[in-house]
C-alpha positions in Angstrom: 69.7 -209.2 -39.7 66.1 -208.3 -40.3 63.9 -209.8 -43.0 62.3 -207.6 -45.6 58.5 -207.4 -45.2 55.6 -205.8 -47.1 52.2 -204.7 -46.0 49.0 -205.8 -47.8 48.8 -202.6 -49.9 52.3 -203.0 -51.0 51.7 -206.6 -51.9 48.5 -205.7 -53.7 50.4 -203.2 -55.8 53.1 -205.7 -56.6 50.5 -208.2 -57.9 48.2 -205.5 -59.3 45.2 -206.8 -57.3 42.9 -205.2 -54.7 44.0 -205.3 -51.1 40.5 -206.6 -50.4 41.5 -209.7 -52.4 44.3 -210.4 -50.0 41.9 -209.9 -47.1 39.5 -212.4 -48.6 42.4 -214.9 -49.2 43.4 -214.6 -45.5 39.8 -215.2 -44.4 39.6 -218.2 -46.7 43.1 -219.4 -45.6 44.5 -219.0 -49.1 47.4 -217.0 -50.5 50.8 -216.5 -49.0 51.7 -216.9 -45.3 51.4 -213.7 -43.3 52.1 -212.4 -39.8 49.7 -210.3 -37.7 51.6 -208.0 -35.3 49.6 -205.7 -33.1 46.7 -205.7 -35.6 49.0 -205.1 -38.6 49.2 -207.7 -41.3 52.6 -208.1 -42.9 54.0 -210.5 -45.4 57.7 -211.7 -45.4 59.1 -211.2 -48.8 60.5 -214.7 -48.7 57.0 -216.1 -48.1 55.6 -214.0 -51.0 58.3 -215.2 -53.4 57.8 -218.8 -52.3 54.0 -218.5 -53.0 54.8 -216.9 -56.4 57.0 -219.9 -57.3 54.3 -222.4 -56.0 51.5 -221.0 -58.1 53.6 -220.1 -61.2 52.2 -221.7 -64.3 54.2 -222.8 -67.3 52.8 -223.2 -70.8 52.4 -226.8 -71.9 55.5 -228.1 -73.7 55.2 -228.1 -77.4 54.8 -231.6 -78.9 57.9 -232.9 -80.5 57.9 -232.7 -84.3 58.8 -235.9 -86.0 
């Protein structure tokens, strides 16, 4: 069974950011894990989703009324 992967342009479109941002994150060792195969950069969808869960922010809980 093969794993679903996306390239940097597909990931940039998913997140509505520039593909250059992903390049900068790779250079700065930030962002999701990636693989470099023969000069191509790909992201496993499982790694992308794990990164999304990791950085997901939740609004502060509302204070209890009393």
